[in-house]
C-alpha positions as CSV (number, residue, x, y, z in Angstrom):
1,X,166.1,159.1,68.9
2,X,164.8,158.1,65.4
3,X,168.0,156.5,64.1
4,X,168.9,155.7,60.5
5,X,169.0,152.0,61.4
6,X,165.3,151.8,62.2
7,X,162.9,150.5,59.5
8,X,159.9,152.6,58.6
9,X,157.6,151.0,61.2
10,X,160.2,151.3,64.0
11,X,160.7,155.0,63.2
12,X,157.0,155.6,63.3
13,X,156.6,153.8,66.6
14,X,159.5,155.7,68.1
15,X,158.1,159.0,66.7
16,X,154.6,158.6,68.3
17,X,156.2,157.6,71.6
18,X,158.5,160.7,71.6
19,X,155.5,162.8,70.5
20,X,153.9,161.6,73.7
21,X,156.8,162.9,75.7
22,X,156.5,166.3,74.1
23,X,152.7,166.5,74.8
24,X,153.2,165.8,78.5
25,X,154.9,169.1,78.9
26,X,152.3,171.0,76.9
27,X,148.9,169.2,77.1
28,X,149.1,167.2,80.3
29,X,150.5,170.0,82.4
30,X,147.8,172.4,81.1
31,X,144.9,169.9,81.5
32,X,142.3,170.6,84.1
33,X,143.4,169.4,87.6
34,X,140.5,166.9,87.6
35,X,141.8,165.3,84.4
36,X,145.4,165.3,85.7
37,X,144.1,163.6,88.8
38,X,142.3,160.9,86.8
39,X,145.4,160.2,84.7
40,X,147.5,159.9,87.8
41,X,144.9,157.5,89.3
42,X,145.0,155.4,86.2
43,X,148.8,155.3,86.2
44,X,149.0,154.4,89.8
45,X,146.3,151.7,89.5
46,X,148.0,150.1,86.5
47,X,151.5,150.2,88.1
48,X,150.1,148.8,91.4
49,X,148.6,145.8,89.5
50,X,152.0,144.8,88.1
51,X,153.9,142.3,90.1
52,X,157.5,143.4,90.2
53,X,159.7,141.6,87.6
54,X,156.7,139.9,86.0
55,X,156.4,141.7,82.7
56,X,158.6,141.6,79.6
57,X,159.8,144.7,77.9
58,X,157.2,144.0,75.2
59,X,154.4,143.7,77.7
60,X,155.4,147.1,79.2
61,X,155.7,148.7,75.8
62,X,153.7,146.8,73.2
63,X,153.9,149.5,70.6
64,X,157.5,150.7,70.8
65,X,159.2,147.4,71.8
66,X,158.9,146.0,68.2
67,X,162.1,147.8,67.2
68,X,164.2,145.8,69.7
69,X,165.6,142.4,69.1
70,X,163.7,139.4,70.4
71,X,166.2,139.0,73.3
72,X,165.3,142.5,74.5
73,X,161.5,142.3,73.8
74,X,161.1,139.0,75.7
75,X,163.4,139.9,78.6
76,X,161.8,140.7,81.9
77,X,161.9,144.3,82.8
78,X,163.7,144.2,86.2
79,X,165.7,146.4,88.5
80,X,166.5,149.9,87.2
81,X,165.2,149.1,83.8
82,X,161.8,148.2,85.3
83,X,161.8,151.5,87.2
84,X,162.4,153.2,83.9
85,X,159.7,151.3,82.1
86,X,157.2,152.0,84.8
87,X,157.9,155.7,85.5
88,X,155.1,158.1,84.8
89,X,156.8,159.8,81.9
90,X,157.3,156.5,80.0
91,X,153.8,155.3,80.9
92,X,152.4,158.6,79.6
93,X,154.3,158.4,76.3
94,X,153.3,154.8,75.8
95,X,149.6,155.7,76.4
96,X,149.9,158.3,73.7
97,X,151.5,155.8,71.3
98,X,148.7,153.3,72.1
99,X,146.0,155.8,71.3
100,X,147.6,157.0,68.1
101,X,147.6,153.4,66.9
102,X,144.1,152.4,67.8
103,X,140.6,153.0,66.5
104,X,139.1,152.2,69.9
105,X,136.5,154.7,71.1
106,X,137.4,156.4,74.4
107,X,134.9,155.9,77.2
108,X,136.3,157.7,80.3
109,X,138.1,161.0,81.0
110,X,141.5,159.4,80.8
111,X,140.9,157.7,77.5
112,X,139.3,160.8,76.1
113,X,142.4,162.8,77.1
114,X,144.8,160.4,75.4
115,X,142.5,160.1,72.3
116,X,142.5,163.9,72.1
117,X,146.3,163.9,72.1
118,X,146.3,161.1,69.5
119,X,143.9,163.1,67.3
120,X,146.4,166.0,67.2
121,X,149.1,163.6,65.8
122,X,146.6,162.3,63.3
123,X,145.8,165.8,62.1
124,X,149.5,166.5,61.6
């Protein structure tokens, strides 16, 4: 996934997103049921708030979309691509990449979970 054509920033952004995918299988699946439930609620609420076909690729993926050309970043995520951008696995990985790249302090259980995942990356 991290290809030789990516610049350093693009490679890092891709790496943190892919790290998010790997933690879904390990950390999310082993999180307490209450935490999993809160994460699913946050996901469902965010997705429900999006009007179909209204967001660009960059709005769906503000961290990892920078590696794409402007034509892709500014295109609306529609149809099958929108389904891909809004599925749980992609949303989860994007949350991880967002928390890795912020200094924001987590305030609720969902934010604390993703901040904890991000802290693991930062330790590495």
